[in-house]
matplotlib code that plots the C-alpha trace (Angstrom):
import matplotlib.pyplot as plt

x = [3.5, 1.6, -1.8, -3.3, -6.2, -8.4, -11.7, -13.8, -16.5, -16.6, -16.6, -13.6, -11.6, -8.1, -6.3, -3.2, -0.6, 2.9, 5.6, 7.9, 10.9, 9.9, 8.2, 4.7, 1.3, -0.7, -3.3, -6.6, -6.8, -9.5, -10.5, -11.1, -13.0, -15.1, -15.8, -17.0, -19.2, -17.3, -18.8, -16.6, -18.4, -15.8, -18.4, -19.4, -16.0, -17.3, -16.8, -19.7, -19.2, -22.5, -21.8, -21.4, -24.1, -21.6, -19.6, -16.6, -15.4, -12.5, -9.8, -8.5, -4.8, -3.0, -1.9, -5.6, -5.4, -8.0, -7.3, -9.5, -8.6, -8.9, -7.6, -10.6, -11.9, -14.1, -15.5, -13.2, -11.3, -10.7, -12.7, -10.3, -12.1, -11.4, -10.4, -7.7, -6.3, -6.3, -4.7, -2.0, -1.5, -2.5, -3.8, -6.7, -4.5, -1.5, -3.5, -4.9, -1.4, 0.0, -2.8, -2.5, 1.3, 0.9, -1.7, 0.3, 3.2, 0.6, 2.2, -1.0, -2.5, 0.6, 1.3, -2.3, -3.8, -4.6, -4.7, -7.2, -6.0, -8.4]
y = [4.8, 2.1, 1.9, -1.5, -3.0, -4.3, -6.3, -6.0, -8.6, -8.6, -4.8, -3.4, -0.4, 1.0, 1.4, 3.8, 2.3, 2.8, 0.5, -0.6, -2.9, -5.1, -8.4, -7.5, -8.0, -5.2, -4.0, -2.6, 0.9, 2.0, 4.6, 2.0, -0.2, 2.8, 4.1, 0.6, 0.2, -2.8, -4.9, -7.7, -10.7, -12.9, -15.6, -16.2, -15.4, -13.0, -9.3, -7.4, -4.3, -2.6, 0.3, -2.3, -4.7, -7.6, -9.9, -12.0, -15.0, -14.4, -17.0, -17.2, -17.9, -19.8, -16.4, -15.4, -12.7, -12.7, -12.5, -11.5, -12.3, -9.0, -10.5, -12.4, -10.8, -12.6, -9.6, -9.5, -6.1, -4.4, -1.0, 1.7, 4.9, 7.5, 10.0, 7.6, 7.1, 11.0, 11.9, 9.2, 9.4, 5.8, 4.3, 1.9, -0.9, -0.4, -1.4, -4.5, -5.6, -5.2, -7.3, -10.0, -10.2, -10.3, -13.2, -15.1, -15.4, -15.8, -12.8, -10.9, -13.3, -13.8, -10.0, -8.8, -11.4, -8.7, -9.2, -7.7, -7.1, -9.0]
z = [7.4, 5.4, 3.9, 4.7, 2.9, 5.6, 5.8, 8.9, 8.9, 5.1, 4.8, 2.9, 4.0, 4.2, 7.5, 7.8, 10.1, 11.4, 10.3, 13.2, 13.1, 16.0, 15.4, 16.9, 15.3, 14.0, 16.5, 15.8, 17.1, 19.4, 16.9, 14.3, 16.7, 17.7, 14.1, 13.1, 16.1, 17.3, 20.0, 21.3, 22.7, 24.4, 25.4, 21.8, 20.5, 17.8, 17.1, 15.6, 13.4, 14.0, 11.6, 8.9, 10.1, 10.0, 12.4, 12.4, 14.4, 16.7, 17.5, 21.1, 21.3, 24.1, 25.5, 25.8, 23.1, 20.5, 16.8, 13.8, 10.2, 8.4, 5.1, 3.9, 0.7, -1.7, -3.5, -6.5, -7.1, -3.8, -3.7, -2.6, -1.7, -4.3, -1.5, -0.4, -3.9, -4.5, -1.1, -1.5, -5.3, -5.8, -9.0, -8.8, -10.3, -8.1, -5.0, -6.9, -8.0, -4.4, -2.9, -5.7, -5.0, -1.3, -1.6, -4.0, -1.4, 1.5, 3.2, 3.6, 6.1, 8.1, 8.2, 8.9, 11.2, 13.7, 17.4, 19.8, 23.4, 25.7]

ax = plt.figure().add_subplot(projection="3d")
ax.plot(x, y, z, "-o")
ax.set_aspect("equal")
plt.show()
């Protein structure tokens, strides 16, 4: 299990995911898409997150799959919800250090460029 800082259309959040050994991209769950009020517009190549009042551009791969960059964060310190910190015993700064470390090695983008199944 992994807690993954995720940004949907500029709105920060934490996604709980399962770690597998295979080389496959992280997929956005239907539960996450439903809870964020996602509307996928393949003609305009955007995904709207109606619960957040935001949207993001999708990239279409040669395979036809759509990707969404869930790593773009321009808001300074990442706001981890207090209930997530409490439930998993995290300190505020431990999450910030992990994110800074991942960005410095450019791992975050390559690991979390999530793929949507078209």
